[in-house]
C-alpha positions in Angstrom: 96.1 109.2 100.7 99.8 108.6 100.0 100.3 106.8 103.3 97.4 104.5 102.5 98.9 103.7 99.0 102.3 103.1 100.6 100.8 100.7 103.1 99.0 98.9 100.3 102.2 98.5 98.3 104.0 97.2 101.3 101.2 94.7 102.0 101.2 93.5 98.4 104.9 93.1 98.5 104.5 90.6 101.3 102.3 88.7 98.8 105.1 88.8 96.3 103.2 91.3 94.1 105.3 94.3 93.0 103.6 97.5 92.0 106.0 100.0 90.5 105.4 103.3 92.4 106.8 105.3 89.4 104.3 103.8 87.1 101.5 104.4 89.6 102.5 108.0 90.0 102.8 108.5 86.2 99.3 107.2 85.8 98.0 109.5 88.4 99.8 112.5 86.8 98.4 111.5 83.4 94.8 111.5 84.9 95.3 114.9 86.6 96.5 116.3 83.3 93.6 114.7 81.3 96.0 112.5 79.4 94.8 109.1 80.4 96.4 106.2 78.5 93.7 103.7 79.6 90.0 103.8 79.2 87.7 103.6 82.3 86.8 100.1 81.3 90.5 99.1 81.0 91.2 100.6 84.5 88.2 98.7 85.9 89.2 95.4 84.3 92.8 95.8 85.4 91.8 96.6 89.0 89.3 93.7 89.0 92.1 91.2 87.9 94.5 92.7 90.5 91.9 92.4 93.3 91.3 88.8 92.4 95.1 88.1 92.5 95.3 89.7 95.9 92.4 87.5 97.1 93.9 84.3 95.8 97.4 85.1 97.2 96.0 86.2 100.6 93.9 83.0 100.9 96.9 80.8 99.9 99.1 82.7 102.4 96.5 82.3 105.2 96.2 78.5 104.5 100.0 78.1 104.5 100.3 80.0 107.8 97.4 78.0 109.3 99.0 74.7 108.3 102.4 75.7 109.6 101.3 77.0 112.9 98.7 74.4 113.6 100.9 71.4 112.6 103.4 71.4 115.5 103.9 73.0 118.8 102.3 76.2 117.6 98.7 77.0 117.7 98.6 80.6 116.6 96.0 82.6 114.7 97.5 83.2 111.2 95.8 86.6 110.9 97.6 87.8 114.0 100.9 86.6 112.6 100.3 88.3 109.3 99.4 91.5 111.1 102.5 91.3 113.2 104.7 91.0 110.0 102.9 93.8 108.3 103.3 96.1 111.3 107.0 95.2 112.0 108.6 94.4 108.6 108.0 97.6 106.7 
C-alpha cells in the first residue's frame, strides 16, 4: 500500500499538486488511534474535490502535450510521453 501511495504522490507532483506525506501519515495514525479530526462526510468531500482537481489537471496536461507534439515534427501519443516521464523521473 505504501508503494501505491508513494507512486500517487509522485504522479500528482507531476501535475504540480503537492500532498504533504507527513500530514497524510498523521491523518492515518489519527484514524488508527480512533482520533479522527475530520468526519466521514468531510473526508468524502475533500477526496471528491481532490479527484476533480486531478481530472482537470490531467486533461489540461494531456491537451498541452497533444498540442505540443502534434504541432511540429513530432507526432507522438501524449499518454506514452506522460507514462515515460512518470516511469523515468521519480
